[in-house]
BASE-581234 format. One record per residue (C-alpha): residue number from 1; residue in one letter; x, y, z. Coordinates in steps of 0.2 Angstrom, whole numbers, m for minus. Example, Ala and Ser with C-alpha at 12.3 -4.5 7.8 and 13.67 -1.06 7.14 Angstrom:
+-----+----+-------+-------+-------+
!   i ! aa !     u !     v !     w !
+-----+----+-------+-------+-------+
!   1 !  A !    62 !   m22 !    39 !
!   2 !  S !    68 !    m5 !    36 !
+-----+----+-------+-------+-------+
END
This chain:
+-----+----+-------+-------+-------+
!   i ! aa !     u !     v !     w !
+-----+----+-------+-------+-------+
!   1 !  M !   m16 !   104 !   m67 !
!   2 !  A !   m20 !   118 !   m55 !
!   3 !  G !   m35 !   128 !   m60 !
!   4 !  K !   m42 !   115 !   m72 !
!   5 !  L !   m60 !   107 !   m70 !
!   6 !  M !   m65 !    89 !   m71 !
!   7 !  H !   m82 !    80 !   m72 !
!   8 !  A !   m87 !    71 !   m56 !
!   9 !  V !  m102 !    63 !   m48 !
!  10 !  H !  m106 !    68 !   m30 !
!  11 !  Y !  m120 !    69 !   m17 !
!  12 !  A !  m123 !    83 !    m5 !
!  13 !  N !  m133 !    74 !     9 !
!  14 !  C !  m134 !    58 !    17 !
!  15 !  G !  m150 !    47 !    18 !
!  16 !  G !  m155 !    49 !     0 !
!  17 !  G !  m154 !    38 !   m15 !
!  18 !  P !  m148 !    36 !   m33 !
!  19 !  S !  m157 !    52 !   m39 !
!  20 !  D !  m146 !    62 !   m26 !
!  21 !  L !  m131 !    58 !   m36 !
!  22 !  K !  m127 !    74 !   m47 !
!  23 !  C !  m115 !    76 !   m61 !
!  24 !  V !  m104 !    91 !   m58 !
!  25 !  E !   m88 !   101 !   m63 !
!  26 !  V !   m76 !   103 !   m49 !
!  27 !  P !   m57 !   107 !   m49 !
!  28 !  V !   m45 !    94 !   m52 !
!  29 !  P !   m37 !    89 !   m36 !
!  30 !  T !   m18 !    93 !   m33 !
!  31 !  P !    m8 !    79 !   m25 !
!  32 !  K !     0 !    83 !    m8 !
!  33 !  K !    16 !    75 !    m1 !
!  34 !  D !    16 !    56 !    m3 !
!  35 !  E !     0 !    57 !   m14 !
!  36 !  V !    m3 !    52 !   m32 !
!  37 !  L !   m14 !    60 !   m45 !
!  38 !  I !   m22 !    47 !   m56 !
!  39 !  K !   m32 !    49 !   m73 !
!  40 !  V !   m46 !    37 !   m69 !
!  41 !  E !   m49 !    24 !   m82 !
!  42 !  A !   m61 !    13 !   m71 !
!  43 !  V !   m68 !    14 !   m54 !
!  44 !  S !   m78 !     1 !   m44 !
!  45 !  I !   m92 !     4 !   m32 !
!  46 !  S !   m98 !    m8 !   m18 !
!  47 !  P !  m112 !   m10 !    m5 !
!  48 !  I !  m101 !     0 !     7 !
!  49 !  D !  m102 !    15 !    m4 !
!  50 !  W !  m121 !    14 !    m2 !
!  51 !  V !  m120 !    12 !    17 !
!  52 !  I !  m110 !    28 !    18 !
!  53 !  Q !  m122 !    38 !     8 !
!  54 !  Q !  m136 !    31 !    19 !
!  55 !  G !  m127 !    38 !    34 !
!  56 !  G !  m124 !    20 !    41 !
!  57 !  L !  m106 !    24 !    46 !
!  58 !  K !  m108 !    42 !    53 !
!  59 !  P !  m100 !    51 !    61 !
!  60 !  M !   m84 !    42 !    54 !
!  61 !  F !   m89 !    43 !    36 !
!  62 !  P !   m92 !    53 !    25 !
!  63 !  R !   m79 !    65 !    33 !
!  64 !  E !   m87 !    80 !    23 !
!  65 !  L !  m101 !    84 !    11 !
!  66 !  P !  m103 !    85 !    m4 !
!  67 !  Q !   m94 !    68 !    m6 !
!  68 !  I !   m87 !    60 !   m22 !
!  69 !  P !   m89 !    42 !   m18 !
!  70 !  G !   m78 !    27 !   m25 !
!  71 !  T !   m62 !    21 !   m17 !
!  72 !  N !   m56 !     8 !   m29 !
!  73 !  V !   m48 !    15 !   m45 !
!  74 !  A !   m37 !    10 !   m60 !
!  75 !  G !   m29 !    23 !   m72 !
!  76 !  E !   m13 !    32 !   m76 !
!  77 !  V !    m2 !    43 !   m65 !
!  78 !  V !    m2 !    61 !   m71 !
!  79 !  D !     7 !    69 !   m57 !
!  80 !  V !    15 !    65 !   m40 !
!  81 !  G !    17 !    75 !   m24 !
!  82 !  S !    34 !    77 !   m15 !
!  83 !  G !    41 !    61 !    m8 !
!  84 !  V !    33 !    49 !   m20 !
!  85 !  K !    46 !    36 !   m27 !
!  86 !  N !    36 !    20 !   m30 !
!  87 !  V !    27 !    27 !   m46 !
!  88 !  K !    29 !    41 !   m59 !
!  89 !  A !    19 !    50 !   m72 !
!  90 !  G !    14 !    38 !   m86 !
!  91 !  D !    13 !    23 !   m75 !
!  92 !  K !    m3 !    12 !   m76 !
!  93 !  V !    m9 !     9 !   m58 !
!  94 !  I !   m22 !     2 !   m46 !
!  95 !  A !   m25 !    12 !   m30 !
!  96 !  M !   m37 !    14 !   m15 !
!  97 !  T !   m42 !    32 !   m11 !
!  98 !  G !   m49 !    27 !     6 !
!  99 !  L !   m67 !    28 !    13 !
! 100 !  A !   m63 !    44 !    22 !
! 101 !  N !   m59 !    53 !     5 !
! 102 !  G !   m68 !    44 !    m9 !
! 103 !  G !   m65 !    53 !   m25 !
! 104 !  G !   m66 !    39 !   m37 !
! 105 !  L !   m81 !    44 !   m47 !
! 106 !  A !   m72 !    57 !   m57 !
! 107 !  E !   m60 !    60 !   m71 !
! 108 !  F !   m46 !    62 !   m59 !
! 109 !  A !   m43 !    55 !   m42 !
! 110 !  V !   m30 !    57 !   m28 !
! 111 !  A !   m23 !    42 !   m18 !
! 112 !  K !    m9 !    39 !    m6 !
! 113 !  A !     7 !    33 !   m14 !
! 114 !  N !     8 !    19 !    m1 !
! 115 !  L !    m9 !    12 !    m7 !
! 116 !  T !    m5 !    13 !   m26 !
! 117 !  V !     3 !    m1 !   m35 !
! 118 !  I !     8 !    m4 !   m53 !
! 119 !  R !    m5 !   m12 !   m65 !
! 120 !  P !     3 !   m25 !   m77 !
! 121 !  L !    m3 !   m25 !   m95 !
! 122 !  E !   m11 !   m42 !   m92 !
! 123 !  V !   m24 !   m34 !   m80 !
! 124 !  S !   m36 !   m23 !   m88 !
! 125 !  A !   m42 !    m6 !   m79 !
! 126 !  A !   m59 !   m14 !   m75 !
! 127 !  E !   m51 !   m29 !   m68 !
! 128 !  G !   m39 !   m18 !   m58 !
! 129 !  A !   m53 !    m8 !   m51 !
! 130 !  S !   m62 !   m24 !   m45 !
! 131 !  I !   m47 !   m30 !   m34 !
! 132 !  P !   m43 !   m18 !   m19 !
! 133 !  E !   m58 !   m18 !    m7 !
! 134 !  S !   m66 !   m35 !   m10 !
! 135 !  G !   m49 !   m44 !   m13 !
! 136 !  L !   m41 !   m36 !     3 !
! 137 !  M !   m56 !   m40 !    13 !
! 138 !  A !   m56 !   m58 !     8 !
! 139 !  H !   m37 !   m59 !    10 !
! 140 !  Q !   m37 !   m51 !    27 !
! 141 !  A !   m50 !   m63 !    34 !
! 142 !  L !   m41 !   m78 !    26 !
! 143 !  T !   m25 !   m74 !    34 !
! 144 !  D !   m33 !   m77 !    50 !
! 145 !  S !   m43 !   m92 !    44 !
! 146 !  A !   m44 !  m107 !    33 !
! 147 !  E !   m61 !  m108 !    25 !
! 148 !  S !   m73 !   m95 !    17 !
! 149 !  V !   m87 !   m89 !     6 !
! 150 !  G !   m88 !   m75 !    m7 !
! 151 !  N !   m81 !   m70 !   m24 !
! 152 !  F !   m62 !   m67 !   m21 !
! 153 !  A !   m64 !   m77 !    m5 !
! 154 !  I !   m70 !   m93 !   m14 !
! 155 !  Q !   m54 !   m93 !   m25 !
! 156 !  L !   m42 !   m88 !   m12 !
! 157 !  A !   m48 !  m102 !    m1 !
! 158 !  K !   m47 !  m115 !   m14 !
! 159 !  L !   m29 !  m109 !   m17 !
! 160 !  G !   m26 !  m114 !     1 !
! 161 !  N !   m35 !  m131 !    m2 !
! 162 !  A !   m50 !  m127 !     9 !
! 163 !  H !   m67 !  m135 !     7 !
! 164 !  V !   m78 !  m120 !     2 !
! 165 !  R !   m97 !  m118 !     4 !
! 166 !  A !  m105 !  m103 !    m4 !
! 167 !  T !  m123 !   m96 !    m1 !
! 168 !  C !  m129 !   m84 !   m15 !
! 169 !  A !  m144 !   m80 !   m25 !
! 170 !  P !  m151 !   m93 !   m37 !
! 171 !  E !  m145 !   m84 !   m53 !
! 172 !  H !  m127 !   m84 !   m46 !
! 173 !  I !  m126 !  m103 !   m41 !
! 174 !  D !  m117 !  m108 !   m58 !
! 175 !  L !  m104 !   m94 !   m56 !
! 176 !  A !  m100 !   m98 !   m38 !
! 177 !  K !   m97 !  m116 !   m44 !
! 178 !  S !   m86 !  m111 !   m58 !
! 179 !  L !   m75 !  m101 !   m46 !
! 180 !  G !   m72 !  m117 !   m36 !
! 181 !  A !   m85 !  m118 !   m22 !
! 182 !  D !   m88 !  m136 !   m17 !
! 183 !  E !  m105 !  m133 !   m10 !
! 184 !  V !  m117 !  m119 !   m16 !
! 185 !  V !  m134 !  m116 !    m7 !
! 186 !  D !  m148 !  m105 !   m14 !
! 187 !  Q !  m150 !   m91 !    m1 !
! 188 !  T !  m169 !   m90 !    m4 !
! 189 !  T !  m172 !  m108 !     2 !
! 190 !  P !  m176 !  m112 !    20 !
! 191 !  G !  m159 !  m121 !    21 !
! 192 !  G !  m150 !  m106 !    14 !
! 193 !  Q !  m158 !   m94 !    26 !
! 194 !  A !  m154 !  m106 !    40 !
! 195 !  L !  m136 !  m107 !    34 !
! 196 !  K !  m136 !  m126 !    34 !
! 197 !  S !  m123 !  m135 !    25 !
! 198 !  P !  m130 !  m148 !    13 !
! 199 !  S !  m116 !  m160 !    18 !
! 200 !  G !  m120 !  m157 !    37 !
! 201 !  K !  m102 !  m151 !    40 !
! 202 !  K !   m99 !  m138 !    54 !
! 203 !  Y !   m90 !  m122 !    48 !
! 204 !  D !   m73 !  m118 !    55 !
! 205 !  V !   m74 !  m101 !    47 !
! 206 !  V !   m88 !   m90 !    39 !
! 207 !  I !   m85 !   m74 !    30 !
! 208 !  H !  m101 !   m65 !    31 !
! 209 !  R !  m105 !   m51 !    18 !
! 210 !  G !  m124 !   m51 !    17 !
! 211 !  E !  m137 !   m43 !    27 !
! 212 !  P !  m136 !   m43 !    46 !
! 213 !  T !  m139 !   m60 !    53 !
! 214 !  S !  m142 !   m65 !    71 !
! 215 !  W !  m129 !   m75 !    81 !
! 216 !  S !  m142 !   m88 !    85 !
! 217 !  T !  m143 !   m92 !    66 !
! 218 !  F !  m125 !   m95 !    65 !
! 219 !  E !  m121 !  m103 !    81 !
! 220 !  P !  m128 !  m121 !    78 !
! 221 !  H !  m118 !  m123 !    62 !
! 222 !  L !  m101 !  m118 !    69 !
! 223 !  A !   m88 !  m130 !    74 !
! 224 !  S !   m82 !  m130 !    92 !
! 225 !  K !   m69 !  m116 !    88 !
! 226 !  G !   m79 !  m109 !    73 !
! 227 !  K !   m76 !   m90 !    69 !
! 228 !  I !   m87 !   m78 !    59 !
! 229 !  F !   m79 !   m64 !    50 !
! 230 !  D !   m92 !   m50 !    48 !
! 231 !  V !   m86 !   m39 !    33 !
! 232 !  K !  m101 !   m28 !    35 !
! 233 !  P !  m101 !   m26 !    54 !
! 234 !  S !  m117 !   m19 !    62 !
! 235 !  L !  m120 !   m13 !    80 !
! 236 !  S !  m127 !   m30 !    84 !
! 237 !  S !  m111 !   m39 !    78 !
! 238 !  V !  m100 !   m28 !    88 !
! 239 !  K !  m111 !   m32 !   103 !
! 240 !  A !  m110 !   m51 !    99 !
! 241 !  Y !   m91 !   m49 !    97 !
! 242 !  T !   m89 !   m41 !   114 !
! 243 !  L !  m100 !   m53 !   123 !
! 244 !  K !   m91 !   m68 !   116 !
! 245 !  K !   m74 !   m60 !   122 !
! 246 !  L !   m81 !   m57 !   139 !
! 247 !  T !   m87 !   m75 !   141 !
! 248 !  F !   m71 !   m83 !   134 !
! 249 !  S !   m82 !   m92 !   121 !
! 250 !  K !   m72 !  m103 !   109 !
! 251 !  K !   m85 !   m98 !    95 !
! 252 !  Q !   m82 !   m80 !    90 !
! 253 !  L !   m90 !   m67 !    79 !
! 254 !  I !   m76 !   m55 !    73 !
! 255 !  P !   m80 !   m38 !    65 !
! 256 !  V !   m68 !   m35 !    50 !
! 257 !  L !   m61 !   m18 !    49 !
! 258 !  L !   m51 !   m16 !    33 !
! 259 !  N !   m32 !   m15 !    35 !
! 260 !  C !   m26 !    m8 !    18 !
! 261 !  K !    m8 !   m13 !    13 !
! 262 !  A !     0 !   m10 !    m4 !
! 263 !  E !     9 !   m27 !    m3 !
! 264 !  N !    m7 !   m36 !    m1 !
! 265 !  I !   m15 !   m27 !   m16 !
! 266 !  D !     1 !   m31 !   m26 !
! 267 !  F !    m1 !   m49 !   m21 !
! 268 !  L !   m19 !   m50 !   m27 !
! 269 !  V !   m14 !   m41 !   m43 !
! 270 !  K !    m1 !   m54 !   m47 !
! 271 !  L !   m13 !   m68 !   m44 !
! 272 !  V !   m25 !   m60 !   m57 !
! 273 !  K !   m11 !   m58 !   m69 !
! 274 !  E !    m6 !   m76 !   m67 !
! 275 !  G !   m23 !   m82 !   m70 !
! 276 !  K !   m24 !   m90 !   m52 !
! 277 !  V !   m39 !   m78 !   m47 !
! 278 !  K !   m52 !   m71 !   m58 !
! 279 !  T !   m61 !   m54 !   m56 !
! 280 !  V !   m80 !   m55 !   m58 !
! 281 !  I !   m88 !   m40 !   m65 !
! 282 !  D !  m107 !   m38 !   m63 !
! 283 !  S !  m109 !   m24 !   m75 !
! 284 !  K !  m102 !    m8 !   m83 !
! 285 !  Y !  m108 !    10 !   m84 !
! 286 !  S !  m102 !    26 !   m90 !
! 287 !  L !   m99 !    40 !   m77 !
! 288 !  S !  m113 !    49 !   m85 !
! 289 !  N !  m124 !    35 !   m80 !
! 290 !  A !  m119 !    34 !   m62 !
! 291 !  E !  m137 !    35 !   m56 !
! 292 !  D !  m141 !    19 !   m64 !
! 293 !  A !  m125 !    10 !   m57 !
! 294 !  W !  m129 !    17 !   m40 !
! 295 !  A !  m147 !    10 !   m41 !
! 296 !  K !  m140 !    m7 !   m46 !
! 297 !  N !  m128 !    m6 !   m31 !
! 298 !  A !  m142 !    m3 !   m19 !
! 299 !  E !  m150 !   m19 !   m23 !
! 300 !  N !  m136 !   m28 !   m13 !
! 301 !  K !  m139 !   m44 !   m24 !
! 302 !  I !  m124 !   m43 !   m35 !
! 303 !  F !  m110 !   m56 !   m36 !
! 304 !  G !   m96 !   m46 !   m43 !
! 305 !  K !   m91 !   m28 !   m45 !
! 306 !  I !  m100 !   m13 !   m53 !
! 307 !  I !   m88 !    m4 !   m64 !
! 308 !  L !   m89 !    14 !   m70 !
! 309 !  E !   m78 !    21 !   m84 !
! 310 !  P !   m77 !    40 !   m88 !
+-----+----+-------+-------+-------+
END
């Protein structure tokens, strides 16, 4: 498809807002060795995309500007680079393009073949695009732990017979309960802000995905060997992690840096296919309404994925 143009959404500078997203025409990317070109049917965006646009992960991300955001895509393979053997043109797939490259908010996107898996017919494109980042983050933390909070994390933890307590906005309490949470606390209440368990139980593991929270808030509610997995690590959480390591503390705060593996994506896709885990979609937008979707994403109060469809 060399020489052809496609519609995409990009931003040219960091530090702006939803209005900085612009609809543009750019060349369709060409897959290199071990890469796959996908005709995008659905892409999800998440708070990390907003953080990157705000410059919160500089100088690591974005690698270059203008940046087409979006890393979780589902669609159909239209071309493959040399060396690709796991998928072929015509296959329906789910893929991660990676934070360094983005590229999802477009009609076509390139992904590494080793981060691309087959999407079964039982899983829709929107469901597929909801899985990779959030699912992998929950799975990664849970492989090192036993108990958790969050969307995918609630369900994965319940599959492991864990007792789950979730903290969320009041409008999401019923949804959290429906996903299997044993206890749900309104984050706007004093108890929710203090992270206290209604049952008084201490936490063995916390998966923290909200706004930065001080160690002193978490510490009183942790079990003797309790761990906090911070999936949105900040400078303060990295400092807390280093201090706890240096002092040999049994209670730990661990920044989670996503380790993407195709076999883990495939594992999550199979759970969705079998109905053991449900994807939660907050809202859907067309690619031409990316600015509205980005504004919704900036609220950081969603309990599910925001989906865009070309």
